[in-house]
N, C-alpha and C positions, 0 to 999 in steps of 0.2 A: 542552447544547454538546460534548458528544462526541458524539453525533448526526447533527449538522450537517457534524462536520469529515470526517464517513465521507461526505456525504453529498459532498459539492464535492470529489469530483473528480475532476471537468472544468476545474471553478477553479482548479487548483492540484496536486502532490505527492499521489499515491496516500498512504494510510494503510489499514496493517495490519488488516486485520476477526479476527481471532481476539480470543476476551475475552482479558479484561488485555490486553491487549499495545498500548501506546499508541505504537507509532513510526511512523514512514514507511515507508515501500519502496523501497528504490532497485533502479531499470527499470535494464538492460541496454537496452544501444541496436539489441545485432548482433541480440539472439534474442528480443527485445518482450517478454522474460519478468522479472517484481518480482519479490523477494524483500528477505524480512524479517530484517536485521543478527541483530535479539534470539534469535525463536523461529522463525525459519526460512524460513513459509509462505511459499508461492509463487503467484502470480496473472501470469495470460498478457495482458497486456494489446492493446489492438486496434490 
C-alpha cells in the first residue's frame, strides 16, 4: 500500500520518499521545490 502511494506522484500530491516518513511534500510554486514539513527532505519538481 505504501509503495502504491509513493508511485502515485502524477495522480495527486507528491509523497515523501525517505524511510519511515509518511507525509506529503509541500510544493513551492515559485521555486518548484517540494519540501517535507516533518523530516526536511527536498526534491525538485518538473
